[in-house]
N, C-alpha and C positions, 0 to 999 in steps of 0.2 A: 675887769669883766671876767666872767667865767668861761669855761670851755665845755663842750658837750660831755655829759657823763659817759665814761667808758663802760661798756657792757661786756664783760668777759664772756667767752664762749662757755656754754654749759652742755653737758652730755644730753643729747636728745636724738631719738631716731624717728621723729615725726617730720612729715613734710610741712611746708608752709601752709597748705590748705588744711591739714589736720590741726595745726596750731590755732586755727580760727574756728574749730569745732571741738567737741569733747569726744570725738571718735577715738576709741581705744585708750582713753585716758582714765576715766572714772573707775575702771575695774582694777586700777593699780594704785597702791599707796594712798596718800592723803591729799585731798584737793581743797584748796582755800581760794575763794574768789571774792571780788569786791565790785559793787555797782553803786554809783551815785543815783539814787532812785528818784530824787526830787519829789518827795512826799510818798511815804509808804502807805498812807491810809487808803488810797484808791488803786493800789497795785498789788495788794495781797493775793488776790485770785490769780493774777497773771504769774506772780512769782511761785505760787503753789503749783500751778500747772507746769511751770518750767522745771521745778525741782522734782516733780513726779516722774519726769522722763530723763532728768539730769540730776541724779541724787548727789549733789555736791556736799562734802562733809561740813564745811563752814562757809556759809553764804553771808558775807559781811556787806554792810550798807553805810552810806553817808547821806546827809541831807534827808533824814527820815521825816522831819517836820512834825514831830510829835510833842505833845505836852504831857506832863506827868499824870494828868487826870483823864487821858484819852480813854473812852469807853468802848471803842470799836473792837470787834473780835479780830485780832491779828494773828491768831494761831494757824499754824500749818501742820498738818498731820505728819508725824514722824520726826518733828523738829522741836527744839526748845528755842525760845526767843529771849535774847539779852538786849537791853536797851540802855543808852545814855542820852536822855532827851535834852533839847534846848527849849524850843517852843513851837507853836503851830505855824509861825511865819518862816522858819528856816532852821538850818543846822541839825545837829543830832547825829549819832552813830548807833548802829545796832548790828546784830547778826543772828541768823538762824543756824543752829548747830544740830546736826543729826543726832537723834536721841540715843543711838548706840555708842556715840563717842563719849568717853569719860573726860570731863573737863571741870574746871573751877573758874568762876568769875573772880578776878583779882582786883577788887575795888581798892585794896590797900595800895596799889600801884598807880591809881588814877588821881589826877589833879583836877580840881573843880574848874580851873580856868583854861584847861586844854580839852578839846574834843577828841580825846583818845581813850579807847576802852581796851583793857587787857584781859585776855582769856588764856588760862593755862591748860595745855593739852597734855594729858598723861601719856608717857611713852615707856614701854617695857625696857628695863635694864639700861636706862640712861636718864640724864637730867630731863626735866619737863621742857616742852616747847612753849614759849610764850608768844602769843599772837597779838600784836598791837594794831587796832583798827583806828585809822586816823582821818580826821577831816580838818584841814586848815582853810578857814574861810578867807576869801580874797581881802577882807578888811581886818584880818587878824592883826594884833598888836605887833610892834617891831621886835619885841623880845620873845616871839613864839619859839624860834629855833633855840634860843638860850634855855628856855624852860624845857623844851622837848629834849635837848641834849642831856640835861640833868635827869629827866625822867628815864631816859635810856640807860644812863649810868646806874640808876637804882635797879633797873631790871637786870642788868648784867651781873649785879651782885647776887642774884638768885640763879640765873642760868644764862649762859652765852648762846644758847639755842633760841633765837627769837626771829620773828618775821614782822615786818612793817608793811601794811597794805592799806591803801585808801586814796582819797582825793587830796593831794597836797597843794593844788592850785599853783604849781610851779612848773612851767613849761620847760621840759628838758630837751626840747628840739632846738632851742635857741640859747645864746649866751645872754645871761641876765643875772642880777645880784642874787635873786632867790635860788636860781640854779646853782650858783657858786656856793651858797650855804648848804644845799643838799649834797654837793660834791664834797664839801668839808666834812659833813656827817659820815659819808661813805668812807672817807679816809680815816677819820677818828675811830670808827667802830668796825672797820674792815668789812664793809658791806658792798654788795653788787646790786645794781638796779636792773630788773629783768625785762621790763616792757619796752618794746620798740614800736615806733610809729604813732600816729595820732590816736588818742583815746576820746577826744571830744572834738566834734566837727560841727560848726555852725555855718551860716551863709557867709559870714565875714572872717572866720578864723578856723584854724586847725592846730590843735595842741596836744601834747602828751603830758597829762597832769594826773592821771590815775596810775599809781606806781606800786611796785612790789620790790621790797628790799629783803635780801637774805644774806647770811654770812658768805664771804667769798669762798671759803673752803667747802661750801655746800655744793655738791654736784649731783649728777644723776637725777635731774628734774626736768619737767616740761613747764613752759609758761606761754602765755599768749593773751589775746583779746578777742572778744566775740561781741558783735552787735546784737543786742536783744530787742531793740525797738521800744524800750520802756522809758528812755530818756535820751538826751543828746550825748550821753556818755556811753562808752563801750564797757562791757564787763571784762575785768582783767582777772587772771587766775595764775596760780602756781600749783603744780602737782609734784609731790615728792614720791617718786616711783617706788622706793623701797622703805619709806617710813611707815612703821606700824604704830598704831596707838592702842591704848587699852580700851576695850569695849565694855560697856556695862553688861553684866550677865543677863541673859534672857530667862525670866522665871515663868514657868508654866505650871499652873495649878489644875489638878484634875482629880476625879474620884476614881479610886481603884476598886474594880469589881472582881479582883482576883479570887477573893473568898466569898463570892456572891452565893447566897443560899436562896434558891428559887422558892422553896416551900415556905420559908419564913416571910419572904417578900409578898407572896400571894396572901398569906394569912393576915399580915398587917395591913395589906392593901384593902382586903375585904372589910376590915374593921374601920378603916378610914372612909371608904366609899360604900356605905350601906345603900339599901334600896331607896331610902327616902332622899338621898342626895339628888336624885334626878327629878324630884317632884317640883322644884322651882324651875321657872322658865327664864329667869334673868341671866342672860348669857355672860355678862361681865363678871357676875358673882361666881358662876360656875367655873369660868376660866381661871380666875384668880385663886379660887379655892383649890382647884385641881393642880395648878402649877405649884403653889406653895406647899401643898400637902405631898405632892410627888417628890419635890426636892427634899423635903424633910425626911421622907421615907428612904430616899437614896442615901442621904447623909447618915 
């Protein structure tokens, strides 16, 4: 049998109450979270509202329950959506990534028979960070961890800066064979598991199955869990207080009137808008003509 996963202490100046909220967290570094949403289709509005007041950098999800041909509008303002679907009845992973974050979806690292999605986050003056979003179904095949281990070995060949986050359906609060396999992964890849306490509570059970793994040498971070009320799972998160990521440049297009010639403007305007312009009373025509002509004149 296994023993409880050891969780090494990490540097944090947050109180226990603050670890259960995002108070003082999102303004520092990079924040990655995960929630088992149990169907994304009917929860987009709630997630959008949550992210509007808690602008998490990467909001990952499991059990999205989406098919490839889903036609619903899943967009959230200010975020890009990445998905790896299974079907409408269950499974699937995905994530909303803040539009300012420079990232690449690494489909070349993904295996068709594992519900694991990899996102590469660009970091200045260092190797990229790879984020693995994981869902291990309760009825996964017996060789899940063997395949997963090989997948991680492939990832390490690119960068040893990686994060594993998701619903592993392995309760680390008790000794069990699945727990032992997770502990073996931690030993092989020198990882620490950050989440403590139950993340899924039902009438008959209490378990910690939504987990976050980071390299043991990684410190100066905050982690915790928050109940959102969207499913029977808590949202889990990790915040790297000093991690900076490359942001996409903000491009602003505008017209420069630095060399504006008022006399020429009036002269050309009079030519465009002669007296007969107002003889028609069709307001939509007047508005469209005025708008298009005025923009053309400004250009």
